[in-house]
The first five atom37 places (N, CA, C, CB, O) and aatype in JSON, in Angstrom:
{
  "aatype": [12, 15, 1, 0, 0, 7, 3, 1, 1, 16, 1, 10, 0, 18, 0, 0, 16, 0, 0, 19, 19, 10, 10, 19, 7, 10, 7, 10, 5, 12, 13, 0, 1, 16, 19, 0, 9, 3, 10, 0, 7, 15, 0, 10, 18, 0, 4, 10, 19, 7, 10, 19, 9, 0, 16, 19, 1, 14, 15, 10, 14, 0, 17, 19, 19, 0, 19, 0, 7, 13, 7, 19, 15, 0, 0, 19, 6, 10, 10, 5, 10, 16, 7, 10, 14, 15, 1, 9, 19, 3, 0, 19, 14, 14, 10, 1, 10, 19, 13, 7, 15, 15, 13, 3, 14, 10, 3, 10, 0, 7, 18, 0, 10, 7, 0, 10, 10, 10, 10, 7, 10, 19, 14, 10, 19, 1, 0, 19, 0, 7, 1, 19, 19, 16, 0, 0, 7, 0, 15, 1, 15, 3, 15],
  "atom_mask": [
    [1, 1, 1, 1, 1],
    [1, 1, 1, 1, 1],
    [1, 1, 1, 1, 1],
    [1, 1, 1, 1, 1],
    [1, 1, 1, 1, 1],
    [1, 1, 1, 0, 1],
    [1, 1, 1, 1, 1],
    [1, 1, 1, 1, 1],
    [1, 1, 1, 1, 1],
    [1, 1, 1, 1, 1],
    [1, 1, 1, 1, 1],
    [1, 1, 1, 1, 1],
    [1, 1, 1, 1, 1],
    [1, 1, 1, 1, 1],
    [1, 1, 1, 1, 1],
    [1, 1, 1, 1, 1],
    [1, 1, 1, 1, 1],
    [1, 1, 1, 1, 1],
    [1, 1, 1, 1, 1],
    [1, 1, 1, 1, 1],
    [1, 1, 1, 1, 1],
    [1, 1, 1, 1, 1],
    [1, 1, 1, 1, 1],
    [1, 1, 1, 1, 1],
    [1, 1, 1, 0, 1],
    [1, 1, 1, 1, 1],
    [1, 1, 1, 0, 1],
    [1, 1, 1, 1, 1],
    [1, 1, 1, 1, 1],
    [1, 1, 1, 1, 1],
    [1, 1, 1, 1, 1],
    [1, 1, 1, 1, 1],
    [1, 1, 1, 1, 1],
    [1, 1, 1, 1, 1],
    [1, 1, 1, 1, 1],
    [1, 1, 1, 1, 1],
    [1, 1, 1, 1, 1],
    [1, 1, 1, 1, 1],
    [1, 1, 1, 1, 1],
    [1, 1, 1, 1, 1],
    [1, 1, 1, 0, 1],
    [1, 1, 1, 1, 1],
    [1, 1, 1, 1, 1],
    [1, 1, 1, 1, 1],
    [1, 1, 1, 1, 1],
    [1, 1, 1, 1, 1],
    [1, 1, 1, 1, 1],
    [1, 1, 1, 1, 1],
    [1, 1, 1, 1, 1],
    [1, 1, 1, 0, 1],
    [1, 1, 1, 1, 1],
    [1, 1, 1, 1, 1],
    [1, 1, 1, 1, 1],
    [1, 1, 1, 1, 1],
    [1, 1, 1, 1, 1],
    [1, 1, 1, 1, 1],
    [1, 1, 1, 1, 1],
    [1, 1, 1, 1, 1],
    [1, 1, 1, 1, 1],
    [1, 1, 1, 1, 1],
    [1, 1, 1, 1, 1],
    [1, 1, 1, 1, 1],
    [1, 1, 1, 1, 1],
    [1, 1, 1, 1, 1],
    [1, 1, 1, 1, 1],
    [1, 1, 1, 1, 1],
    [1, 1, 1, 1, 1],
    [1, 1, 1, 1, 1],
    [1, 1, 1, 0, 1],
    [1, 1, 1, 1, 1],
    [1, 1, 1, 0, 1],
    [1, 1, 1, 1, 1],
    [1, 1, 1, 1, 1],
    [1, 1, 1, 1, 1],
    [1, 1, 1, 1, 1],
    [1, 1, 1, 1, 1],
    [1, 1, 1, 1, 1],
    [1, 1, 1, 1, 1],
    [1, 1, 1, 1, 1],
    [1, 1, 1, 1, 1],
    [1, 1, 1, 1, 1],
    [1, 1, 1, 1, 1],
    [1, 1, 1, 0, 1],
    [1, 1, 1, 1, 1],
    [1, 1, 1, 1, 1],
    [1, 1, 1, 1, 1],
    [1, 1, 1, 1, 1],
    [1, 1, 1, 1, 1],
    [1, 1, 1, 1, 1],
    [1, 1, 1, 1, 1],
    [1, 1, 1, 1, 1],
    [1, 1, 1, 1, 1],
    [1, 1, 1, 1, 1],
    [1, 1, 1, 1, 1],
    [1, 1, 1, 1, 1],
    [1, 1, 1, 1, 1],
    [1, 1, 1, 1, 1],
    [1, 1, 1, 1, 1],
    [1, 1, 1, 1, 1],
    [1, 1, 1, 0, 1],
    [1, 1, 1, 1, 1],
    [1, 1, 1, 1, 1],
    [1, 1, 1, 1, 1],
    [1, 1, 1, 1, 1],
    [1, 1, 1, 1, 1],
    [1, 1, 1, 1, 1],
    [1, 1, 1, 1, 1],
    [1, 1, 1, 1, 1],
    [1, 1, 1, 1, 1],
    [1, 1, 1, 0, 1],
    [1, 1, 1, 1, 1],
    [1, 1, 1, 1, 1],
    [1, 1, 1, 1, 1],
    [1, 1, 1, 0, 1],
    [1, 1, 1, 1, 1],
    [1, 1, 1, 1, 1],
    [1, 1, 1, 1, 1],
    [1, 1, 1, 1, 1],
    [1, 1, 1, 1, 1],
    [1, 1, 1, 0, 1],
    [1, 1, 1, 1, 1],
    [1, 1, 1, 1, 1],
    [1, 1, 1, 1, 1],
    [1, 1, 1, 1, 1],
    [1, 1, 1, 1, 1],
    [1, 1, 1, 1, 1],
    [1, 1, 1, 1, 1],
    [1, 1, 1, 1, 1],
    [1, 1, 1, 1, 1],
    [1, 1, 1, 0, 1],
    [1, 1, 1, 1, 1],
    [1, 1, 1, 1, 1],
    [1, 1, 1, 1, 1],
    [1, 1, 1, 1, 1],
    [1, 1, 1, 1, 1],
    [1, 1, 1, 1, 1],
    [1, 1, 1, 0, 1],
    [1, 1, 1, 1, 1],
    [1, 1, 1, 1, 1],
    [1, 1, 1, 1, 1],
    [1, 1, 1, 1, 1],
    [1, 1, 1, 1, 1],
    [1, 1, 1, 1, 1]
  ],
  "atom_positions": [
    [[95.78, 55.53, 120.51], [96.05, 55.83, 121.74], [94.57, 55.53, 122.44], [96.67, 57.32, 121.85], [93.5, 55.87, 121.92]],
    [[94.68, 54.93, 123.52], [93.43, 54.73, 124.54], [93.06, 56.16, 125.01], [93.82, 53.72, 125.95], [93.73, 57.19, 125.1]],
    [[91.84, 55.89, 125.26], [90.97, 56.95, 125.87], [91.48, 57.38, 127.14], [89.56, 56.48, 126.08], [91.4, 58.56, 127.48]],
    [[92.09, 56.35, 127.97], [92.64, 56.55, 129.12], [93.92, 57.37, 129.07], [92.82, 55.35, 129.69], [94.13, 58.26, 129.89]],
    [[94.83, 57.05, 128.02], [95.91, 57.87, 127.93], [95.59, 59.5, 127.32], [96.91, 57.05, 127.04], [96.28, 60.48, 127.58]],
    [[94.56, 59.49, 126.59], [94.21, 60.77, 126.2], [93.61, 61.52, 127.47], [0.0, 0.0, 0.0], [94.09, 62.61, 127.77]],
    [[92.84, 61.11, 128.03], [92.45, 61.6, 129.57], [93.47, 62.09, 130.35], [91.9, 60.52, 130.43], [93.4, 63.19, 130.9]],
    [[94.64, 61.17, 130.45], [95.76, 61.61, 131.31], [96.36, 62.75, 130.86], [96.74, 60.66, 131.45], [96.78, 63.61, 131.64]],
    [[96.47, 62.85, 129.33], [97.3, 64.05, 128.73], [96.46, 65.24, 128.79], [97.77, 63.82, 127.2], [97.0, 66.35, 128.83]],
    [[95.06, 65.1, 128.79], [94.19, 66.04, 128.92], [94.4, 66.61, 130.33], [92.84, 65.54, 128.63], [94.79, 67.77, 130.5]],
    [[94.14, 65.73, 131.39], [94.38, 66.05, 132.77], [95.66, 66.92, 132.97], [94.49, 64.78, 133.56], [95.64, 67.99, 133.58]],
    [[96.88, 66.31, 132.33], [98.2, 67.3, 132.46], [97.91, 68.3, 131.98], [99.47, 66.97, 131.86], [98.0, 69.24, 132.76]],
    [[97.5, 68.61, 130.74], [97.25, 69.9, 130.27], [96.37, 70.75, 130.9], [96.88, 69.84, 129.11], [96.53, 71.97, 130.78]],
    [[95.42, 70.27, 131.58], [94.48, 71.03, 132.53], [95.47, 71.59, 133.87], [93.11, 69.86, 133.09], [95.59, 72.77, 134.2]],
    [[96.03, 70.62, 134.42], [96.97, 70.97, 135.59], [97.98, 71.99, 135.12], [97.76, 69.67, 136.14], [98.12, 72.99, 135.83]],
    [[98.68, 71.88, 134.06], [99.71, 72.78, 133.72], [99.12, 73.85, 133.41], [100.57, 72.4, 132.74], [99.91, 74.8, 133.4]],
    [[97.82, 74.19, 133.09], [97.4, 75.53, 132.67], [96.76, 76.15, 133.94], [96.36, 75.49, 131.41], [96.6, 77.37, 134.1]],
    [[96.38, 75.14, 134.87], [95.98, 75.64, 136.34], [97.27, 76.21, 136.96], [95.35, 74.35, 137.34], [97.14, 77.3, 137.52]],
    [[98.37, 75.72, 136.96], [99.56, 76.14, 137.44], [100.08, 77.68, 136.81], [100.55, 74.96, 137.12], [100.63, 78.62, 137.39]],
    [[99.72, 77.53, 135.62], [100.07, 79.07, 134.9], [99.04, 80.03, 135.63], [99.76, 79.14, 132.96], [99.4, 81.1, 136.11]],
    [[97.86, 79.63, 135.68], [96.98, 80.59, 136.1], [97.12, 81.04, 137.64], [95.65, 80.07, 135.8], [96.94, 82.21, 137.97]],
    [[97.44, 80.02, 138.59], [97.9, 80.4, 139.75], [99.05, 81.27, 139.92], [98.1, 79.41, 140.35], [99.02, 82.28, 140.62]],
    [[100.18, 80.82, 139.18], [101.26, 81.68, 139.06], [100.98, 83.36, 138.82], [102.02, 81.1, 137.93], [101.34, 84.27, 139.56]],
    [[100.31, 83.44, 137.71], [99.66, 84.67, 137.35], [98.94, 85.41, 138.62], [98.62, 84.33, 136.21], [99.27, 86.49, 139.11]],
    [[98.0, 84.66, 139.0], [97.21, 85.22, 140.1], [97.95, 85.72, 141.24], [0.0, 0.0, 0.0], [97.66, 86.79, 141.77]],
    [[99.13, 84.79, 141.72], [100.12, 85.25, 142.79], [100.81, 86.26, 142.5], [101.01, 84.36, 143.17], [101.05, 87.09, 143.38]],
    [[101.36, 86.44, 141.06], [101.99, 87.51, 140.71], [101.16, 88.91, 141.07], [0.0, 0.0, 0.0], [101.65, 89.87, 141.67]],
    [[99.88, 88.83, 140.61], [99.1, 90.11, 140.83], [99.09, 90.41, 142.43], [97.5, 89.95, 140.23], [98.78, 91.57, 142.72]],
    [[99.35, 89.66, 143.37], [99.48, 90.11, 144.8], [100.64, 91.33, 144.9], [99.92, 88.75, 145.77], [100.51, 92.17, 145.79]],
    [[101.7, 91.41, 144.05], [102.65, 92.21, 144.05], [102.41, 93.64, 143.6], [103.53, 91.63, 143.39], [103.14, 94.59, 143.86]],
    [[101.41, 93.66, 142.98], [100.88, 95.19, 142.45], [99.76, 95.83, 143.6], [99.97, 95.02, 140.73], [99.06, 95.23, 144.41]],
    [[99.89, 97.12, 143.36], [98.91, 97.89, 144.11], [97.36, 97.42, 144.0], [99.04, 99.32, 143.62], [96.93, 97.31, 142.85]],
    [[96.59, 97.17, 144.95], [95.35, 97.03, 144.64], [94.58, 98.03, 144.0], [94.83, 96.73, 145.59], [94.37, 99.09, 144.58]],
    [[94.04, 97.77, 142.66], [93.21, 98.62, 141.87], [91.68, 97.83, 141.55], [94.08, 98.97, 140.46], [91.5, 96.61, 141.6]],
    [[90.89, 98.64, 141.27], [89.54, 97.75, 140.61], [89.96, 96.71, 139.53], [88.39, 98.82, 139.77], [89.46, 95.58, 139.44]],
    [[90.93, 97.2, 138.74], [91.25, 96.39, 137.42], [91.97, 95.27, 138.08], [92.22, 97.23, 136.18], [91.57, 94.16, 137.73]],
    [[93.11, 95.25, 139.11], [93.8, 94.2, 139.57], [92.81, 93.18, 140.23], [94.86, 94.7, 140.5], [92.83, 91.97, 139.97]],
    [[91.85, 93.83, 141.2], [90.86, 92.84, 142.01], [89.98, 92.1, 140.83], [89.75, 93.77, 143.19], [89.88, 90.88, 140.93]],
    [[89.38, 92.7, 139.83], [88.74, 92.04, 139.03], [89.51, 90.81, 138.4], [88.28, 92.93, 138.16], [89.02, 89.68, 138.42]],
    [[90.87, 91.11, 137.8], [91.68, 90.11, 137.24], [91.98, 89.15, 138.24], [92.87, 90.62, 136.66], [92.13, 88.0, 137.84]],
    [[92.1, 89.38, 139.53], [92.62, 88.35, 140.43], [91.16, 87.57, 140.83], [0.0, 0.0, 0.0], [91.23, 86.38, 141.16]],
    [[90.01, 88.15, 140.82], [88.74, 87.23, 140.89], [88.54, 86.5, 139.64], [87.42, 88.05, 141.17], [87.9, 85.45, 139.75]],
    [[88.89, 86.79, 138.64], [88.61, 86.13, 137.41], [89.48, 84.93, 137.25], [88.78, 87.05, 136.27], [89.07, 83.82, 136.92]],
    [[90.86, 85.29, 137.56], [91.61, 84.17, 137.83], [91.46, 83.25, 138.8], [92.61, 84.49, 137.96], [91.84, 82.08, 138.72]],
    [[90.9, 83.75, 139.73], [90.43, 82.69, 140.92], [89.43, 81.77, 140.32], [89.69, 83.46, 142.29], [89.66, 80.56, 140.35]],
    [[88.32, 82.25, 139.74], [87.12, 81.39, 139.13], [87.81, 80.55, 137.96], [85.78, 82.43, 138.47], [87.42, 79.42, 137.69]],
    [[88.74, 81.1, 137.37], [89.49, 80.0, 136.3], [90.21, 79.17, 136.89], [90.42, 80.54, 135.28], [90.33, 78.09, 136.31]],
    [[90.78, 79.31, 137.95], [91.75, 78.08, 138.4], [90.69, 77.21, 139.25], [93.26, 78.6, 139.44], [91.04, 76.04, 139.31]],
    [[89.61, 77.47, 139.85], [88.8, 76.79, 140.38], [88.22, 75.65, 139.17], [87.82, 77.76, 141.03], [88.34, 74.43, 139.23]],
    [[87.61, 76.41, 138.13], [87.4, 75.62, 137.07], [88.31, 74.77, 136.37], [0.0, 0.0, 0.0], [87.89, 73.81, 135.73]],
    [[89.82, 75.11, 136.47], [90.61, 74.2, 135.9], [90.88, 73.06, 136.61], [91.67, 74.7, 135.58], [91.08, 71.99, 136.05]],
    [[90.92, 73.24, 138.08], [91.09, 72.31, 138.95], [89.87, 71.12, 138.85], [91.2, 73.04, 140.28], [90.13, 69.92, 138.98]],
    [[88.59, 71.62, 138.62], [87.41, 70.74, 138.3], [87.7, 69.95, 137.07], [86.1, 71.56, 138.1], [87.52, 68.74, 136.96]],
    [[88.16, 70.73, 136.2], [88.32, 70.11, 134.67], [89.44, 69.07, 134.87], [88.79, 71.33, 133.39], [89.43, 68.03, 134.22]],
    [[90.46, 69.36, 135.79], [91.46, 68.13, 135.76], [90.74, 66.93, 136.21], [92.76, 68.34, 136.7], [90.8, 65.84, 135.66]],
    [[90.05, 67.22, 137.27], [89.44, 65.86, 137.92], [88.54, 65.31, 137.05], [88.69, 66.03, 139.28], [88.42, 64.09, 137.12]],
    [[87.79, 66.0, 136.14], [86.6, 65.47, 135.16], [86.92, 66.22, 134.0], [84.96, 65.75, 135.64], [86.31, 67.26, 133.77]],
    [[87.96, 65.75, 133.14], [88.34, 66.25, 131.9], [86.9, 66.27, 130.78], [89.64, 65.24, 131.37], [86.63, 67.19, 130.01]],
    [[86.26, 65.2, 130.94], [85.35, 65.31, 129.88], [84.03, 66.13, 130.01], [85.03, 64.05, 129.57], [83.07, 66.16, 129.24]],
    [[84.25, 66.83, 131.23], [83.08, 67.75, 131.43], [82.82, 68.86, 130.25], [83.32, 68.51, 132.79], [83.81, 69.31, 129.67]],
    [[81.65, 69.25, 129.91], [81.66, 70.3, 128.69], [82.2, 71.5, 129.46], [80.04, 70.63, 127.91], [82.21, 71.59, 130.69]],
    [[82.67, 72.44, 128.54], [83.22, 73.74, 128.86], [82.27, 74.76, 129.51], [83.75, 74.31, 127.62], [82.7, 75.67, 130.22]],
    [[80.75, 74.55, 129.22], [80.1, 75.31, 130.08], [79.69, 74.76, 131.4], [79.1, 75.74, 129.46], [79.28, 75.49, 132.29]],
    [[79.79, 73.56, 131.51], [79.98, 72.87, 132.95], [81.03, 73.28, 133.6], [80.12, 71.46, 132.96], [80.81, 73.51, 134.79]],
    [[82.07, 73.45, 133.23], [83.44, 73.91, 133.97], [83.25, 75.28, 134.38], [84.79, 73.85, 133.01], [83.54, 75.6, 135.54]],
    [[82.81, 76.1, 133.58], [82.58, 77.42, 133.52], [81.67, 77.8, 134.6], [82.1, 77.78, 132.27], [81.99, 78.66, 135.42]],
    [[80.48, 77.18, 134.62], [79.64, 77.5, 135.67], [79.8, 77.0, 136.92], [78.54, 77.25, 135.39], [79.23, 77.58, 137.85]],
    [[80.64, 75.76, 137.19], [81.03, 75.15, 138.29], [82.17, 76.3, 138.9], [81.6, 73.58, 137.91], [82.09, 76.77, 140.03]],
    [[83.1, 76.61, 138.04], [84.15, 77.73, 138.52], [83.61, 78.88, 139.0], [0.0, 0.0, 0.0], [84.12, 79.41, 139.99]],
    [[82.44, 79.47, 138.32], [81.7, 80.57, 138.92], [81.22, 80.26, 140.41], [80.48, 80.91, 138.02], [81.56, 80.77, 141.47]],
    [[80.27, 79.21, 140.12], [79.42, 78.65, 141.4], [80.33, 78.28, 142.54], [0.0, 0.0, 0.0], [79.88, 78.61, 143.63]],
    [[81.26, 77.79, 142.54], [82.23, 77.48, 143.72], [82.89, 78.77, 144.22], [83.4, 76.44, 143.27], [82.97, 79.03, 145.42]],
    [[83.35, 79.55, 143.31], [83.87, 80.89, 143.61], [82.93, 81.66, 144.4], [84.19, 81.64, 142.38], [83.2, 81.97, 145.57]],
    [[81.64, 82.05, 143.73], [80.6, 82.67, 144.36], [80.25, 82.25, 145.94], [79.46, 82.41, 143.49], [80.05, 82.94, 146.94]],
    [[80.27, 80.84, 145.72], [79.66, 80.28, 147.27], [80.78, 80.51, 147.97], [79.13, 78.58, 147.5], [80.48, 80.74, 149.14]],
    [[81.92, 80.54, 147.78], [83.08, 80.94, 148.89], [82.99, 82.44, 149.22], [84.66, 80.63, 148.31], [83.28, 82.88, 150.33]],
    [[82.57, 83.22, 148.15], [82.53, 84.88, 148.44], [81.19, 84.84, 149.34], [82.36, 86.05, 146.84], [81.3, 85.53, 150.36]],
    [[80.18, 84.3, 149.21], [79.03, 84.47, 149.79], [79.36, 83.76, 151.3], [77.8, 83.82, 148.85], [78.82, 84.23, 152.3]],
    [[80.08, 82.86, 151.38], [80.38, 82.27, 152.81], [81.13, 83.36, 153.63], [81.32, 80.86, 152.73], [81.07, 83.35, 154.85]],
    [[81.82, 84.26, 152.98], [82.39, 85.29, 153.69], [81.67, 86.3, 154.41], [83.09, 85.87, 152.93], [82.27, 87.17, 155.04]],
    [[80.21, 86.24, 154.35], [79.19, 86.77, 154.92], [79.0, 86.39, 156.15], [78.21, 86.61, 154.29], [78.39, 87.12, 156.94]],
    [[79.51, 85.16, 156.51], [79.15, 84.36, 157.59], [80.14, 84.64, 158.74], [79.12, 82.9, 157.19], [79.82, 84.45, 159.92]],
    [[81.42, 85.11, 158.35], [82.44, 85.19, 159.03], [83.28, 84.09, 159.4], [0.0, 0.0, 0.0], [84.25, 84.31, 160.11]],
    [[83.0, 82.93, 158.99], [83.71, 81.55, 158.99], [85.16, 81.85, 158.23], [82.73, 80.3, 158.12], [86.24, 81.54, 158.74]],
    [[85.04, 82.38, 157.18], [86.53, 82.33, 156.36], [87.47, 83.12, 157.4], [86.53, 83.22, 154.61], [88.58, 82.75, 157.78]],
    [[86.77, 84.34, 157.79], [87.69, 85.08, 158.52], [88.34, 84.41, 159.72], [87.06, 86.24, 158.92], [89.47, 84.75, 160.09]],
    [[87.57, 83.39, 160.41], [88.1, 82.57, 161.61], [89.18, 81.6, 160.97], [86.83, 81.66, 162.42], [90.24, 81.42, 161.57]],
    [[88.92, 80.98, 159.75], [89.74, 80.13, 159.2], [90.99, 80.73, 158.79], [89.13, 79.53, 158.2], [92.02, 80.06, 158.86]],
    [[91.01, 82.04, 158.34], [92.27, 82.78, 157.88], [93.05, 83.14, 159.15], [91.93, 84.14, 157.0], [94.26, 82.96, 159.2]],
    [[92.34, 83.67, 160.21], [93.11, 84.03, 161.39], [93.97, 82.74, 162.07], [92.03, 84.64, 162.46], [95.02, 82.9, 162.69]],
    [[93.34, 81.46, 161.83], [93.94, 80.23, 162.32], [95.1, 79.99, 161.32], [92.88, 78.98, 162.39], [96.2, 79.61, 161.72]],
    [[94.8, 80.25, 159.94], [95.98, 79.77, 158.9], [96.1, 80.98, 157.99], [95.59, 78.29, 157.94], [95.44, 80.82, 156.97]],
    [[96.72, 82.08, 158.05], [96.84, 83.09, 157.21], [97.01, 82.89, 155.78], [97.76, 83.75, 157.62], [96.4, 83.58, 154.98]],
    [[97.91, 81.87, 155.38], [97.7, 81.73, 153.78], [96.64, 81.39, 153.22], [98.42, 80.93, 153.22], [96.43, 81.68, 152.04]],
    [[95.89, 80.78, 153.87], [94.45, 80.41, 153.53], [93.63, 81.75, 152.77], [93.65, 79.96, 155.06], [92.83, 81.61, 151.84]],
    [[93.98, 82.96, 153.34], [93.52, 84.12, 152.97], [93.25, 84.18, 151.35], [94.48, 85.11, 153.46], [92.28, 84.69, 150.8]],
    [[94.45, 83.49, 150.69], [94.12, 83.39, 149.16], [93.29, 82.47, 148.65], [95.18, 83.19, 148.44], [93.17, 82.46, 147.42]],
    [[92.6, 81.58, 149.39], [91.46, 80.86, 149.19], [90.49, 81.2, 149.53], [91.44, 79.93, 149.51], [89.56, 80.88, 148.8]],
    [[90.2, 81.89, 150.64], [88.97, 82.13, 151.45], [88.67, 83.89, 151.4], [89.27, 81.5, 153.16], [87.6, 84.42, 151.68]],
    [[89.85, 84.54, 150.99], [89.47, 85.83, 150.85], [89.63, 86.54, 152.39], [0.0, 0.0, 0.0], [90.24, 86.02, 153.32]],
    [[88.93, 87.85, 152.46], [88.96, 88.62, 153.76], [87.7, 89.08, 154.15], [89.83, 89.77, 153.71], [87.28, 89.05, 155.31]],
    [[87.07, 89.52, 153.13], [85.69, 90.01, 153.28], [84.8, 90.11, 152.0], [85.76, 91.33, 153.89], [85.25, 90.29, 150.87]],
    [[83.41, 89.96, 152.32], [82.64, 90.0, 150.98], [82.72, 91.34, 150.21], [81.13, 89.69, 151.24], [82.67, 92.47, 150.7]],
    [[82.83, 91.03, 148.96], [82.99, 92.23, 148.03], [82.21, 91.86, 146.62], [84.68, 92.55, 147.74], [82.68, 91.06, 145.81]],
    [[81.04, 92.51, 146.44], [80.08, 92.16, 145.3], [80.87, 92.37, 143.94], [78.69, 93.12, 145.34], [80.52, 91.82, 142.89]],
    [[81.85, 93.14, 144.03], [82.7, 93.18, 142.92], [83.42, 92.13, 142.55], [83.49, 94.04, 143.04], [83.85, 92.18, 141.4]],
    [[83.71, 91.02, 143.31], [84.52, 89.92, 142.92], [83.58, 88.93, 142.54], [85.48, 89.44, 143.97], [84.09, 87.86, 142.21]],
    [[82.1, 89.02, 142.5], [81.27, 88.3, 141.71], [81.23, 88.58, 140.34], [80.1, 88.37, 142.16], [80.98, 87.7, 139.52]],
    [[81.49, 89.93, 139.96], [81.71, 90.28, 138.37], [83.02, 89.61, 137.97], [81.84, 92.0, 138.05], [83.09, 88.97, 136.92]],
    [[83.88, 89.72, 138.65], [85.46, 89.13, 138.38], [85.04, 87.5, 138.05], [0.0, 0.0, 0.0], [85.25, 87.03, 136.93]],
    [[84.51, 86.78, 139.02], [84.14, 85.37, 138.71], [83.4, 85.25, 137.48], [83.34, 84.76, 139.78], [83.65, 84.27, 136.77]],
    [[82.46, 86.15, 137.08], [81.76, 86.09, 136.01], [82.68, 86.12, 134.77], [80.78, 87.12, 136.05], [82.45, 85.34, 133.85]],
    [[83.65, 86.93, 134.68], [84.5, 87.19, 133.81], [85.54, 85.91, 133.68], [85.09, 88.5, 134.18], [86.03, 85.59, 132.6]],
    [[85.76, 85.32, 134.76], [86.55, 83.98, 134.99], [85.87, 82.97, 134.1], [0.0, 0.0, 0.0], [86.51, 82.32, 133.28]],
    [[84.44, 82.85, 134.27], [83.79, 81.76, 133.8], [83.74, 82.08, 132.12], [82.31, 81.58, 134.59], [83.82, 81.17, 131.29]],
    [[83.62, 83.16, 131.85], [83.6, 83.5, 130.4], [85.01, 82.94, 129.83], [83.4, 85.2, 130.16], [85.11, 82.28, 128.79]],
    [[86.09, 83.31, 130.67], [87.47, 83.09, 130.24], [87.52, 81.49, 130.18], [88.61, 83.8, 131.3], [88.24, 80.97, 129.33]],
    [[86.84, 80.78, 130.99], [86.88, 79.36, 130.82], [86.28, 78.74, 129.73], [86.4, 78.81, 131.82], [86.74, 77.68, 129.29]],
    [[85.17, 79.35, 129.19], [84.36, 79.25, 128.13], [85.43, 79.02, 126.85], [83.4, 80.57, 128.04], [85.35, 78.09, 126.05]],
    [[86.3, 79.91, 126.85], [87.43, 79.8, 125.62], [88.66, 79.06, 125.99], [0.0, 0.0, 0.0], [89.42, 78.62, 125.13]],
    [[88.85, 78.94, 127.21], [90.23, 78.29, 127.72], [90.04, 76.67, 127.71], [90.62, 78.85, 129.37], [90.96, 75.91, 127.42]],
    [[88.99, 76.33, 128.0], [88.83, 74.8, 128.24], [88.87, 73.99, 126.78], [87.3, 74.49, 129.06], [89.51, 72.95, 126.67]],
    [[88.08, 74.6, 125.64], [88.32, 74.07, 124.44], [89.67, 74.08, 123.93], [87.57, 74.64, 123.6], [90.21, 73.08, 123.46]],
    [[90.3, 75.38, 124.05], [91.75, 75.54, 123.85], [92.56, 74.44, 124.49], [92.2, 76.85, 124.4], [93.16, 73.67, 123.74]],
    [[92.62, 74.3, 125.75], [93.31, 73.23, 126.43], [93.11, 71.73, 125.8], [92.84, 73.26, 127.88], [93.99, 70.9, 125.59]],
    [[91.91, 71.64, 125.58], [91.67, 70.08, 125.08], [92.25, 70.1, 123.42], [89.72, 69.59, 125.16], [92.79, 69.1, 122.94]],
    [[92.07, 71.34, 122.67], [92.8, 71.32, 121.53], [94.27, 70.92, 121.67], [92.67, 72.55, 120.97], [94.81, 70.05, 120.98]],
    [[94.84, 71.62, 122.56], [96.39, 71.39, 122.53], [96.65, 70.11, 122.96], [97.21, 72.36, 123.4], [97.47, 69.41, 122.36]],
    [[95.95, 69.63, 124.11], [96.17, 68.38, 124.58], [95.81, 67.3, 123.4], [95.35, 68.2, 125.89], [96.5, 66.28, 123.48]],
    [[94.86, 67.32, 122.32], [94.54, 66.6, 121.49], [95.67, 66.5, 120.32], [0.0, 0.0, 0.0], [95.96, 65.48, 119.69]],
    [[96.22, 67.78, 120.17], [97.21, 67.99, 119.15], [98.53, 67.12, 119.66], [97.51, 69.66, 118.97], [99.22, 66.48, 118.86]],
    [[98.78, 67.19, 120.93], [99.92, 66.36, 121.58], [99.55, 65.03, 121.34], [100.16, 66.6, 123.13], [100.38, 64.26, 120.85]],
    [[98.38, 64.65, 121.65], [98.28, 63.25, 121.53], [98.4, 62.63, 120.03], [96.98, 62.88, 122.15], [98.83, 61.51, 119.8]],
    [[97.98, 63.46, 119.16], [97.76, 63.13, 117.72], [99.38, 63.15, 117.4], [96.67, 64.32, 116.76], [99.92, 62.09, 117.09]],
    [[100.12, 64.33, 117.48], [101.56, 64.32, 117.37], [102.43, 63.08, 117.71], [101.99, 65.32, 118.16], [103.27, 62.5, 117.02]],
    [[101.89, 62.78, 119.31], [102.61, 61.41, 119.65], [102.46, 60.28, 118.72], [102.13, 60.88, 120.94], [103.39, 59.68, 118.18]],
    [[101.14, 60.05, 118.57], [100.67, 59.01, 117.83], [101.38, 58.91, 116.55], [0.0, 0.0, 0.0], [101.88, 57.82, 116.27]],
    [[101.49, 59.89, 115.73], [102.24, 60.05, 114.51], [103.49, 59.65, 114.44], [102.27, 61.21, 114.15], [103.93, 58.95, 113.53]],
    [[104.4, 60.24, 115.76], [105.84, 60.12, 115.5], [106.07, 58.71, 115.91], [106.76, 61.19, 116.3], [107.14, 58.18, 115.61]],
    [[105.07, 57.98, 116.64], [105.42, 56.67, 116.65], [105.07, 55.91, 115.59], [104.99, 56.11, 117.65], [105.74, 54.89, 115.43]],
    [[104.19, 56.14, 114.8], [103.77, 55.42, 113.53], [104.87, 55.83, 112.53], [102.21, 55.84, 112.99], [104.77, 55.25, 111.45]],
    [[105.88, 56.67, 112.63], [106.56, 57.07, 111.56], [108.01, 56.26, 111.85], [106.59, 58.76, 111.47], [108.86, 56.07, 110.99]],
    [[108.09, 55.86, 113.13], [109.37, 55.08, 113.37], [109.53, 53.61, 113.02], [109.63, 55.13, 114.72], [110.6, 53.04, 113.24]]
  ]
}
C-alpha cells in the first residue's frame, strides 16, 4: 500500500475520532455546569483542536499535536480577554462553542488535560489506522 493511501486512512481515522470527541463534547452541554464538566469540556476542546491538526498533518509527532492542541486552545482562551470573541458570539451565537464566553483560568488546566489525552490518543489512532491498512493489505493478498 502506498504512503498516500496510508495517510488517507490515518486522516480518516483522525477525522472519525474528532467527530466522536465533538459529539461527546456537545453531549456535555446537556449536563449542569460543574467544575468536572467544565474541565472535561475544555479537555475535549483541546483534544478536538489537536485531532483537526493531526487530520491535516497526519505525520506530526504526538507531542507536536498535543502542544498545538494546547497552544491553539490557550490562544483562544487568552483572546477572550480582549472582548473580540464576545462580539463574534453576539453576531453568530453558535460560535460560542468555538470562542467561549469569558476568560476562565480553569480552562487552561482543562486544555493541559486535553494535551495529555492527545499524547495517548494520537499513537492509538495511528495504530488502529495501521492495523486497518495491514488487514486490508492481507485480505487482498489472500484472494
